[in-house]
SEMIMAR-297541 format. One line per field, with one value per atom (N, C-alpha, C): residue number from 1; residue in three letters; x, y, z. Coordinates in Angstrom, 1 decimal. Example, Ala and Ser with C-alpha at 12.3 -4.5 7.8 and 13.67 -1.06 7.14 Angstrom:
% SEMIMAR-297541
pagu: [1/1/1/2/2/2]
rolum: [ALA/ALA/ALA/SER/SER/SER]
u: [13.2/12.3/13.2/12.8/13.7/12.9]
v: [-5.7/-4.5/-3.3/-2.2/-1.1/0.0]
w: [7.8/7.8/7.8/7.1/7.1/7.9]
This chain:
% SEMIMAR-297541
pagu: [1/1/1/2/2/2/3/3/3/4/4/4/5/5/5/6/6/6/7/7/7/8/8/8/9/9/9/10/10/10/11/11/11/12/12/12/13/13/13/14/14/14/15/15/15/16/16/16/17/17/17/18/18/18/19/19/19/20/20/20/21/21/21/22/22/22/23/23/23/24/24/24/25/25/25/26/26/26/27/27/27/28/28/28/29/29/29/30/30/30/31/31/31/32/32/32/33/33/33/34/34/34/35/35/35/36/36/36/37/37/37/38/38/38/39/39/39/40/40/40/41/41/41/42/42/42/43/43/43/44/44/44/45/45/45/46/46/46/47/47/47/48/48/48/49/49/49/50/50/50/51/51/51/52/52/52/53/53/53/54/54/54/55/55/55/56/56/56/57/57/57/58/58/58/59/59/59/60/60/60/61/61/61/62/62/62/63/63/63/64/64/64/65/65/65/66/66/66/67/67/67/68/68/68/69/69/69/70/70/70/71/71/71/72/72/72/73/73/73/74/74/74/75/75/75/76/76/76/77/77/77/78/78/78/79/79/79/80/80/80/81/81/81/82/82/82/83/83/83/84/84/84/85/85/85/86/86/86/87/87/87/88/88/88/89/89/89/90/90/90/91/91/91/92/92/92/93/93/93/94/94/94/95/95/95/96/96/96/97/97/97/98/98/98/99/99/99/100/100/100/101/101/101/102/102/102/103/103/103/104/104/104/105/105/105/106/106/106/107/107/107/108/108/108/109/109/109/110/110/110/111/111/111/112/112/112/113/113/113/114/114/114/115/115/115/116/116/116/117/117/117/118/118/118/119/119/119/120/120/120/121/121/121/122/122/122/123/123/123/124/124/124/125/125/125/126/126/126/127/127/127/128/128/128/129/129/129/130/130/130/131/131/131/132/132/132/133/133/133/134/134/134/135/135/135/136/136/136/137/137/137/138/138/138/139/139/139/140/140/140/141/141/141/142/142/142/143/143/143/144/144/144/145/145/145/146/146/146/147/147/147/148/148/148/149/149/149/150/150/150/151/151/151/152/152/152/153/153/153/154/154/154/155/155/155/156/156/156/157/157/157/158/158/158/159/159/159/160/160/160/161/161/161/162/162/162/163/163/163/164/164/164/165/165/165/166/166/166/167/167/167/168/168/168/169/169/169/170/170/170/171/171/171/172/172/172/173/173/173/174/174/174/175/175/175/176/176/176/177/177/177/178/178/178/179/179/179/180/180/180/181/181/181/182/182/182/183/183/183/184/184/184/185/185/185/186/186/186/187/187/187/188/188/188/189/189/189/190/190/190/191/191/191/192/192/192/193/193/193/194/194/194/195/195/195/196/196/196/197/197/197/198/198/198/199/199/199/200/200/200/201/201/201/202/202/202/203/203/203/204/204/204/205/205/205/206/206/206]
rolum: [MET/MET/MET/ASP/ASP/ASP/LEU/LEU/LEU/THR/THR/THR/GLU/GLU/GLU/PRO/PRO/PRO/PHE/PHE/PHE/ILE/ILE/ILE/THR/THR/THR/LEU/LEU/LEU/ALA/ALA/ALA/GLY/GLY/GLY/GLU/GLU/GLU/GLY/GLY/GLY/GLU/GLU/GLU/SER/SER/SER/GLU/GLU/GLU/HIS/HIS/HIS/VAL/VAL/VAL/VAL/VAL/VAL/GLU/GLU/GLU/ARG/ARG/ARG/SER/SER/SER/ARG/ARG/ARG/PHE/PHE/PHE/LEU/LEU/LEU/GLY/GLY/GLY/TRP/TRP/TRP/ALA/ALA/ALA/LEU/LEU/LEU/PRO/PRO/PRO/TYR/TYR/TYR/GLU/GLU/GLU/ASP/ASP/ASP/LEU/LEU/LEU/ASP/ASP/ASP/GLU/GLU/GLU/ALA/ALA/ALA/LEU/LEU/LEU/ALA/ALA/ALA/HIS/HIS/HIS/VAL/VAL/VAL/ALA/ALA/ALA/ALA/ALA/ALA/LEU/LEU/LEU/LYS/LYS/LYS/LYS/LYS/LYS/GLU/GLU/GLU/HIS/HIS/HIS/TYR/TYR/TYR/ASP/ASP/ASP/ALA/ALA/ALA/ARG/ARG/ARG/HIS/HIS/HIS/VAL/VAL/VAL/CYS/CYS/CYS/TYR/TYR/TYR/GLY/GLY/GLY/LEU/LEU/LEU/ARG/ARG/ARG/ILE/ILE/ILE/GLY/GLY/GLY/HIS/HIS/HIS/GLY/GLY/GLY/ALA/ALA/ALA/GLN/GLN/GLN/CYS/CYS/CYS/VAL/VAL/VAL/ASP/ASP/ASP/ARG/ARG/ARG/SER/SER/SER/ASN/ASN/ASN/ASP/ASP/ASP/ASP/ASP/ASP/GLY/GLY/GLY/GLU/GLU/GLU/PRO/PRO/PRO/ALA/ALA/ALA/ARG/ARG/ARG/THR/THR/THR/GLY/GLY/GLY/GLY/GLY/GLY/PHE/PHE/PHE/PRO/PRO/PRO/LEU/LEU/LEU/TRP/TRP/TRP/GLN/GLN/GLN/LEU/LEU/LEU/LEU/LEU/LEU/ASP/ASP/ASP/GLY/GLY/GLY/ASP/ASP/ASP/ASN/ASN/ASN/VAL/VAL/VAL/THR/THR/THR/ASN/ASN/ASN/ALA/ALA/ALA/MET/MET/MET/ILE/ILE/ILE/VAL/VAL/VAL/VAL/VAL/VAL/VAL/VAL/VAL/ARG/ARG/ARG/TYR/TYR/TYR/TYR/TYR/TYR/GLY/GLY/GLY/GLY/GLY/GLY/VAL/VAL/VAL/LYS/LYS/LYS/LEU/LEU/LEU/GLY/GLY/GLY/THR/THR/THR/GLY/GLY/GLY/GLY/GLY/GLY/LEU/LEU/LEU/ALA/ALA/ALA/ARG/ARG/ARG/ALA/ALA/ALA/TYR/TYR/TYR/ARG/ARG/ARG/GLU/GLU/GLU/ALA/ALA/ALA/GLY/GLY/GLY/ARG/ARG/ARG/LEU/LEU/LEU/ALA/ALA/ALA/LEU/LEU/LEU/ASP/ASP/ASP/SER/SER/SER/ALA/ALA/ALA/GLY/GLY/GLY/LEU/LEU/LEU/LYS/LYS/LYS/THR/THR/THR/VAL/VAL/VAL/TYR/TYR/TYR/THR/THR/THR/GLU/GLU/GLU/ILE/ILE/ILE/ASP/ASP/ASP/LEU/LEU/LEU/THR/THR/THR/PHE/PHE/PHE/ALA/ALA/ALA/VAL/VAL/VAL/GLU/GLU/GLU/TYR/TYR/TYR/GLY/GLY/GLY/VAL/VAL/VAL/VAL/VAL/VAL/ASP/ASP/ASP/LYS/LYS/LYS/LEU/LEU/LEU/GLN/GLN/GLN/HIS/HIS/HIS/THR/THR/THR/LEU/LEU/LEU/LYS/LYS/LYS/PRO/PRO/PRO/LEU/LEU/LEU/GLU/GLU/GLU/SER/SER/SER/VAL/VAL/VAL/ARG/ARG/ARG/ILE/ILE/ILE/ALA/ALA/ALA/GLN/GLN/GLN/THR/THR/THR/GLU/GLU/GLU/TYR/TYR/TYR/THR/THR/THR/ASP/ASP/ASP/VAL/VAL/VAL/VAL/VAL/VAL/THR/THR/THR/PHE/PHE/PHE/THR/THR/THR/LEU/LEU/LEU/ALA/ALA/ALA/VAL/VAL/VAL/ARG/ARG/ARG/LYS/LYS/LYS/VAL/VAL/VAL/ASP/ASP/ASP/CYS/CYS/CYS/GLU/GLU/GLU/GLU/GLU/GLU/VAL/VAL/VAL/VAL/VAL/VAL/ASP/ASP/ASP/LEU/LEU/LEU/LEU/LEU/LEU/SER/SER/SER/GLN/GLN/GLN/LEU/LEU/LEU/LEU/LEU/LEU/GLN/GLN/GLN/ARG/ARG/ARG/ASP/ASP/ASP/PRO/PRO/PRO/ARG/ARG/ARG/SER/SER/SER/PHE/PHE/PHE/LEU/LEU/LEU/ASP/ASP/ASP/ASP/ASP/ASP]
u: [144.1/144.9/146.3/146.8/148.2/149.1/149.8/150.7/152.2/152.9/154.4/155.1/154.6/155.3/155.0/156.0/155.8/154.9/154.3/153.5/153.8/153.4/153.6/152.3/152.3/151.2/151.6/150.6/151.0/151.7/152.6/153.3/152.5/151.5/150.7/149.6/149.0/148.0/148.6/148.1/148.6/147.5/147.8/146.9/147.6/146.7/147.3/146.3/146.7/145.9/146.6/145.8/146.3/145.3/145.8/144.9/145.2/144.2/144.3/143.2/143.5/142.5/141.4/141.7/140.8/140.0/140.2/139.6/140.5/139.9/140.7/140.5/141.6/141.6/142.2/141.4/141.9/142.0/143.2/143.5/143.8/143.5/143.8/144.3/145.4/145.8/145.6/144.9/144.5/144.6/145.2/145.3/144.0/143.6/142.4/142.6/142.1/142.1/140.7/139.7/138.3/137.6/136.9/136.3/135.1/134.3/133.2/133.6/134.7/135.2/135.7/136.4/136.9/135.8/134.7/133.6/132.8/132.8/132.2/132.9/134.3/135.1/134.7/134.6/134.2/132.9/131.9/130.6/130.7/131.6/131.7/132.3/133.3/133.9/132.8/132.0/130.9/130.0/129.7/128.8/129.5/130.8/131.6/131.7/132.0/132.2/131.0/129.9/128.6/128.5/129.3/129.2/130.3/131.0/132.0/131.3/131.9/131.3/131.5/132.6/132.9/133.8/133.6/134.4/134.8/136.0/136.5/137.5/137.5/138.4/138.9/140.1/140.6/141.1/140.9/141.4/141.9/142.7/143.2/143.2/142.5/142.4/142.6/143.5/143.7/144.9/145.1/146.3/145.9/146.7/146.6/145.3/144.7/143.4/142.3/142.5/141.5/141.5/142.4/142.6/141.3/140.8/139.7/140.2/140.0/140.4/139.1/139.1/137.9/138.2/137.5/137.6/136.2/136.0/134.7/135.0/134.5/134.7/133.7/132.6/131.6/131.2/130.8/130.2/131.2/132.5/133.4/133.4/133.9/134.0/134.8/134.4/134.9/136.4/137.0/138.4/139.2/138.6/139.3/139.5/138.7/138.7/139.3/138.5/138.9/139.9/139.8/140.7/142.2/142.6/144.0/144.5/143.6/144.0/144.3/143.4/143.7/145.0/145.2/146.5/147.7/147.6/148.8/149.1/148.1/148.3/148.7/148.1/148.4/149.9/150.3/151.6/152.7/152.5/153.5/153.2/152.2/151.8/151.5/150.7/150.3/149.0/148.8/147.5/147.1/145.9/145.3/145.4/145.0/145.1/144.0/143.7/142.7/143.2/143.0/143.2/141.9/141.5/140.3/140.7/140.0/140.2/138.8/138.7/137.5/137.8/136.9/137.1/136.1/136.6/135.7/135.9/134.9/134.9/135.2/136.2/136.6/136.0/135.2/134.5/135.2/136.3/137.0/137.0/136.5/136.6/138.0/138.4/139.8/140.0/138.9/139.0/139.3/139.1/139.4/140.8/141.7/143.2/143.6/143.1/143.4/142.9/141.7/141.1/141.9/142.2/142.9/144.3/145.0/146.3/146.1/145.0/144.8/144.5/143.7/143.3/144.6/145.3/146.5/147.5/147.7/148.7/148.3/147.0/146.5/146.7/146.4/146.6/148.0/148.9/150.3/150.9/150.5/150.9/150.5/149.2/148.7/149.5/149.8/150.5/151.9/152.6/153.9/153.9/152.8/152.7/152.6/151.8/151.6/152.9/153.6/154.8/154.4/155.4/155.1/156.0/155.6/156.4/156.1/157.1/156.9/156.6/155.5/155.0/155.4/155.9/156.3/155.4/154.9/154.2/155.2/154.9/155.8/155.2/156.2/155.8/156.6/155.9/156.6/157.4/158.6/159.4/159.7/159.2/159.5/160.3/161.4/162.3/163.0/163.5/164.3/165.8/166.6/168.0/168.6/169.8/170.5/171.0/171.3/171.8/173.1/173.9/175.3/175.3/174.3/174.3/173.5/172.9/172.0/172.8/174.0/174.7/175.1/175.5/175.9/174.7/173.5/172.3/171.9/171.9/171.5/172.5/173.8/174.8/174.5/174.1/173.9/172.6/171.6/170.3/170.3/171.1/171.0/171.1/172.0/172.2/171.1/170.3/169.4/168.1/167.8/166.6/165.4/165.6/164.4/163.9/164.6/164.2/164.1/163.1/163.1/162.7/163.2/162.9/161.6/160.5/159.2/159.0/159.6/159.5/160.6/161.0/162.0/161.5/161.6/161.1/162.2/162.5/163.7/163.1/163.4/163.1/164.4/164.3/165.5/166.2/165.5/166.1/165.6/166.1/165.6/164.8/163.5/162.6/162.5/162.9/162.8/161.6/160.9/159.9/160.4/160.7/161.2/160.1/159.9/159.0/159.9/159.7/160.6/159.8/160.3/159.7/159.5/158.3/158.0/158.8/159.1/160.0/161.4/161.8/163.2/163.2/162.0/161.9/162.8/162.9/163.7/165.2/165.6/167.0/167.3/166.4/166.6/166.6/165.7/165.7/167.0/167.5/168.8/169.9/169.9/170.9/170.8/169.6/169.4/169.8/169.5/169.8/171.3/172.1/173.5/174.1/173.6/174.1/173.8/172.7/172.3/172.4/172.9/173.1/171.8/170.7/169.4/168.8/167.9/167.2/166.3/166.3/165.5/164.0/163.5/162.1/161.7/162.7/162.4/161.9/162.3/161.9/160.5/160.2/158.8/157.8/158.2/157.3/156.9/157.7/157.5/156.2]
v: [-13.8/-14.9/-14.4/-14.7/-14.3/-15.4/-15.2/-16.2/-15.9/-16.9/-16.8/-17.1/-18.2/-18.6/-17.7/-17.5/-16.7/-17.4/-16.7/-17.3/-16.6/-17.3/-16.8/-16.3/-15.2/-14.6/-13.9/-13.2/-12.5/-11.2/-10.8/-9.5/-8.4/-8.7/-7.7/-8.3/-7.6/-8.2/-8.6/-9.6/-10.0/-10.3/-10.2/-10.5/-11.3/-12.0/-12.8/-13.0/-13.3/-13.8/-14.9/-16.0/-17.2/-17.7/-18.0/-18.4/-19.8/-20.7/-22.0/-22.4/-22.7/-23.1/-22.1/-20.8/-19.7/-19.4/-20.2/-19.9/-19.0/-17.9/-16.9/-17.2/-17.3/-17.5/-16.2/-15.4/-14.2/-14.5/-14.3/-14.6/-13.4/-13.6/-12.6/-13.3/-12.9/-13.4/-12.2/-12.4/-11.3/-11.6/-10.7/-10.9/-10.6/-11.6/-11.4/-12.1/-11.4/-11.9/-12.3/-11.9/-12.1/-12.8/-14.0/-14.8/-14.1/-13.4/-12.7/-11.7/-11.0/-10.0/-10.7/-11.8/-12.5/-13.0/-13.6/-14.1/-12.9/-11.8/-10.6/-10.2/-10.3/-10.0/-11.0/-12.2/-13.2/-12.8/-12.4/-12.1/-10.8/-9.9/-8.7/-9.0/-10.0/-10.4/-11.1/-11.9/-12.6/-11.5/-10.5/-9.4/-8.7/-8.4/-7.7/-8.5/-9.8/-10.7/-11.6/-10.9/-11.7/-12.6/-12.2/-13.0/-14.1/-14.3/-15.4/-16.7/-17.8/-19.1/-19.5/-19.3/-19.8/-18.8/-18.7/-17.9/-18.8/-19.3/-20.3/-19.7/-20.2/-19.7/-20.8/-20.5/-21.3/-20.3/-20.6/-19.6/-20.4/-19.7/-20.2/-18.9/-18.9/-17.8/-18.3/-17.7/-18.1/-19.0/-19.6/-20.3/-21.5/-22.5/-23.7/-24.4/-24.8/-25.5/-24.6/-23.2/-22.3/-21.8/-22.5/-22.1/-22.5/-21.6/-22.0/-22.3/-23.5/-23.9/-24.1/-23.4/-23.5/-23.4/-24.1/-23.9/-24.1/-23.5/-23.6/-23.8/-24.8/-25.1/-24.4/-23.8/-23.0/-23.6/-24.9/-25.6/-26.3/-26.1/-26.9/-28.3/-29.3/-30.7/-30.6/-31.5/-31.5/-31.5/-30.6/-30.5/-30.1/-29.4/-28.9/-27.4/-26.7/-25.2/-24.6/-24.6/-24.0/-24.8/-26.1/-27.0/-26.8/-26.7/-26.5/-25.1/-24.1/-22.8/-23.0/-23.7/-23.9/-24.7/-25.7/-26.4/-25.5/-24.5/-23.6/-22.9/-22.5/-21.9/-22.9/-24.0/-25.0/-25.6/-25.7/-26.2/-25.3/-24.0/-23.1/-22.6/-23.2/-22.9/-21.4/-20.9/-19.5/-19.4/-18.4/-18.2/-16.7/-16.4/-15.1/-14.6/-15.6/-15.3/-16.0/-15.5/-16.1/-15.9/-17.0/-16.9/-17.1/-16.2/-16.3/-16.3/-17.2/-17.3/-17.2/-16.3/-16.2/-16.8/-17.7/-18.3/-17.9/-17.4/-17.1/-18.3/-19.0/-20.2/-19.9/-20.6/-20.3/-21.2/-22.2/-23.0/-24.4/-24.6/-25.9/-26.5/-27.7/-28.4/-28.8/-28.6/-28.9/-30.2/-30.8/-32.0/-31.7/-32.7/-32.4/-32.1/-32.8/-32.6/-31.2/-30.9/-29.6/-28.4/-28.6/-27.6/-27.3/-28.4/-28.2/-27.6/-27.9/-27.3/-25.9/-25.5/-24.1/-23.3/-23.7/-23.0/-22.8/-23.9/-23.9/-22.9/-22.9/-21.9/-20.5/-20.2/-18.8/-18.4/-19.3/-19.0/-18.9/-19.7/-19.6/-18.3/-17.8/-16.6/-15.4/-15.5/-14.4/-14.4/-15.6/-15.8/-15.2/-15.5/-15.0/-13.5/-12.9/-11.5/-10.8/-11.5/-10.9/-11.0/-12.1/-12.4/-12.8/-13.4/-13.9/-13.2/-13.1/-12.5/-13.3/-13.3/-13.9/-12.9/-13.1/-12.2/-12.7/-11.8/-12.2/-11.4/-12.1/-11.5/-10.7/-9.5/-8.7/-8.3/-8.1/-7.6/-6.3/-5.3/-4.0/-4.1/-3.6/-3.4/-1.9/-1.3/0.1/0.3/1.1/1.3/2.6/3.2/4.5/4.3/5.0/5.0/6.4/6.5/7.8/8.1/9.4/9.8/9.1/8.9/8.4/7.0/6.2/4.9/4.7/5.8/5.8/5.3/5.8/5.4/3.9/3.5/2.0/1.2/1.6/0.8/0.7/1.8/1.8/1.0/1.1/0.3/-1.2/-1.6/-3.0/-3.5/-2.6/-3.0/-3.0/-2.2/-1.9/-3.2/-4.1/-5.3/-6.4/-6.2/-7.3/-7.3/-8.3/-8.4/-8.6/-9.1/-9.4/-8.2/-7.0/-5.8/-4.6/-3.8/-2.5/-1.4/-0.3/0.8/1.5/1.3/1.8/3.2/3.6/5.0/5.4/6.7/7.2/8.5/8.7/9.9/10.5/11.8/12.5/13.4/13.2/14.1/14.2/14.1/14.1/12.8/11.8/10.5/10.2/9.1/8.7/7.4/7.5/6.3/5.6/4.4/3.6/2.6/2.5/1.4/0.6/-0.7/-1.6/-2.6/-2.8/-3.9/-5.1/-6.2/-7.4/-8.6/-9.3/-10.6/-11.5/-11.9/-12.7/-13.9/-14.5/-15.8/-15.5/-14.2/-13.8/-13.0/-12.8/-11.9/-12.2/-13.5/-13.8/-13.5/-13.8/-13.6/-12.1/-11.3/-9.8/-9.2/-9.7/-9.2/-9.6/-10.7/-11.1/-10.2/-9.9/-9.0/-7.6/-7.1/-5.8/-5.7/-6.8/-6.8/-6.8/-7.5/-7.5/-6.2/-5.6/-4.3/-3.2/-3.2/-2.1/-2.4/-3.7/-4.1/-4.0/-4.6/-4.6/-6.0/-6.1/-7.4/-7.6/-8.7/-9.0/-8.7/-8.9/-8.7/-7.2/-6.3/-4.9/-4.5/-5.2/-4.8/-5.4/-6.5/-7.0/-6.4/-5.8/-5.2/-3.8/-3.2/-1.8/-1.7]
w: [180.5/181.2/181.4/182.6/182.9/182.5/181.4/180.9/181.1/181.4/181.6/180.3/179.6/178.4/177.3/176.4/175.2/174.2/173.3/172.2/170.9/169.8/168.5/167.9/167.3/166.6/165.4/164.7/163.5/163.8/163.0/163.2/162.6/161.7/161.1/160.3/159.4/158.5/157.2/156.5/155.3/154.3/153.0/151.9/150.8/150.0/148.9/147.9/146.7/145.6/144.9/144.7/144.1/143.1/141.8/140.8/140.3/140.3/139.9/138.9/137.7/136.7/136.7/136.6/136.5/137.8/138.8/140.1/140.9/141.4/142.2/143.7/144.4/145.8/146.5/147.1/147.8/149.3/149.8/151.2/152.1/153.4/154.4/155.6/156.2/157.5/158.5/159.6/160.4/161.9/162.7/164.1/164.8/165.7/166.5/167.8/168.9/170.2/170.7/169.9/170.3/169.2/169.5/168.6/167.8/168.6/168.0/166.9/167.2/166.3/165.0/165.2/164.1/163.2/163.8/163.0/162.3/163.0/162.4/161.1/161.1/159.9/158.8/159.1/158.1/157.5/158.3/157.8/156.9/157.3/156.5/155.1/155.1/153.8/153.0/153.6/152.8/152.2/152.9/152.4/151.3/151.5/150.5/149.2/149.4/148.2/148.0/147.9/147.8/146.6/145.6/144.3/144.3/145.4/145.5/145.9/145.5/145.7/147.2/147.8/149.1/149.9/151.2/152.1/153.2/153.2/154.2/155.1/156.4/157.3/158.3/158.9/160.0/161.0/162.3/163.3/164.6/165.3/166.6/167.5/168.6/169.5/170.9/171.7/173.1/173.2/174.4/174.7/175.6/175.4/176.2/176.1/177.3/177.3/176.9/177.0/176.6/175.2/174.4/173.0/172.2/171.4/170.5/169.1/168.6/167.3/166.5/165.3/164.5/163.1/162.2/160.8/160.1/159.0/158.3/156.8/156.2/154.8/153.9/154.5/153.8/152.5/152.6/151.4/150.5/150.7/150.0/150.6/149.9/150.4/151.8/152.7/154.0/154.1/154.9/155.2/153.9/153.0/151.8/151.8/152.6/152.6/153.8/154.9/156.1/156.9/156.8/157.6/157.2/155.9/155.5/156.1/156.2/156.7/158.2/158.9/160.3/160.5/159.6/159.7/159.6/158.8/158.7/160.0/160.7/162.0/163.1/163.1/164.1/163.8/162.6/162.3/162.8/162.7/163.2/164.7/165.3/166.7/166.8/165.8/165.8/166.5/167.3/168.0/167.8/168.3/168.1/166.7/165.8/164.4/163.6/162.5/161.6/160.1/159.3/157.9/157.2/156.3/155.5/154.0/153.3/151.8/151.1/150.2/149.4/148.0/147.6/146.3/145.3/144.1/143.0/142.0/141.8/140.9/139.5/138.9/137.5/136.5/136.9/135.9/135.7/136.4/136.3/137.7/137.8/139.1/139.4/140.7/141.1/141.8/142.2/143.0/144.4/145.3/146.7/147.0/146.4/146.6/146.1/144.9/144.3/145.1/145.6/146.4/147.6/148.3/149.6/149.3/148.3/147.9/147.6/146.9/146.5/147.7/148.5/149.8/150.6/150.8/151.6/151.0/149.7/149.1/149.3/149.1/149.3/150.7/151.7/153.1/153.5/152.9/153.2/152.7/151.5/151.0/151.9/152.3/153.2/154.6/155.1/156.3/156.2/155.0/154.8/154.7/154.1/154.0/155.3/156.3/157.6/158.4/158.3/159.2/160.6/161.3/162.6/163.6/164.9/165.9/167.2/168.1/169.4/170.4/171.2/172.2/173.6/174.4/175.7/176.7/177.7/178.8/179.6/180.0/180.7/182.1/183.0/184.3/184.6/185.2/185.5/186.8/186.8/188.0/188.2/189.3/189.5/190.8/190.6/191.7/191.5/192.6/192.5/192.8/192.2/192.4/192.5/193.0/193.1/191.7/191.4/190.1/189.8/190.8/190.6/190.0/190.1/189.5/188.3/187.8/186.6/185.4/185.1/183.9/184.0/185.2/185.3/185.1/185.6/185.5/184.0/183.3/181.9/181.1/181.4/180.6/180.8/182.0/182.3/181.6/181.5/181.0/179.4/178.8/177.4/176.5/176.8/176.0/176.2/177.3/177.6/176.8/176.1/175.2/176.1/177.3/178.2/179.0/178.8/179.6/178.7/178.9/178.3/179.3/179.2/180.1/179.6/180.4/180.0/180.4/181.5/181.9/182.9/182.8/183.7/184.2/185.5/186.1/187.0/186.7/187.4/188.4/189.7/190.8/191.6/192.9/193.7/193.6/193.1/192.7/191.3/190.7/189.4/189.5/189.1/189.3/187.9/187.9/186.7/186.7/185.6/185.5/184.3/184.7/183.7/183.3/182.0/181.5/181.3/182.0/182.0/181.6/180.6/180.3/181.5/181.7/182.9/183.0/181.9/182.0/182.5/182.4/182.8/184.0/184.7/185.8/186.9/187.3/188.5/188.2/187.0/186.6/186.6/186.1/186.1/187.5/188.3/189.7/190.5/190.2/190.8/190.4/189.1/188.5/189.1/189.3/189.9/191.3/192.0/193.5/193.7/192.8/192.9/192.5/191.5/191.0/192.0/192.6/193.5/195.0/195.2/196.6/197.4/196.9/197.6/197.7/198.6/198.7/197.5/196.8/195.6/195.9/197.1/197.4/197.3/197.4/197.3/195.9/194.9/193.5/193.3/193.9/193.6/194.5/195.7/196.6/196.2/195.4/195.0/194.1]
């Protein structure tokens, strides 16, 4: 999907361990863009932790109307296992992510409220361990300039968070390929057109 708006996802993978009344809750926060791959990971964890009582998960994959929201309590009372994990993602508007928590029963019943809090805490710790980042859809702008304006161009671009120089090719001219946040593309094109005295359409046509 071609998206203009930025979105929040995991900065990496995270793990956690949370113990309540001798029950161990092992958590993972994992980035995923494909539902089948995410579910395959859950199946692998179930196989690995075959002696665990429950393997619950919550996930959000995709964006907007095409976002897939799913949770699984895996035998725990309804909305006490996977649902609190999904709520963590939904509450921070995190997508392309899954939180999985494996529970090893410790012999003491926690009640529905206690279960939900324990799963949520294990998931929160895993989420904190992974961290969050904002992802911006980028568009490439490629154009050539004379050597005499290279320093001025680089000086202008350096402080801009919305632009990064993806590639520079030196021949008889210098060809830049800029990766520009799509949300800021119009503003960057206007800046380039003023700096280089060119028609804005020339940057988009290249």
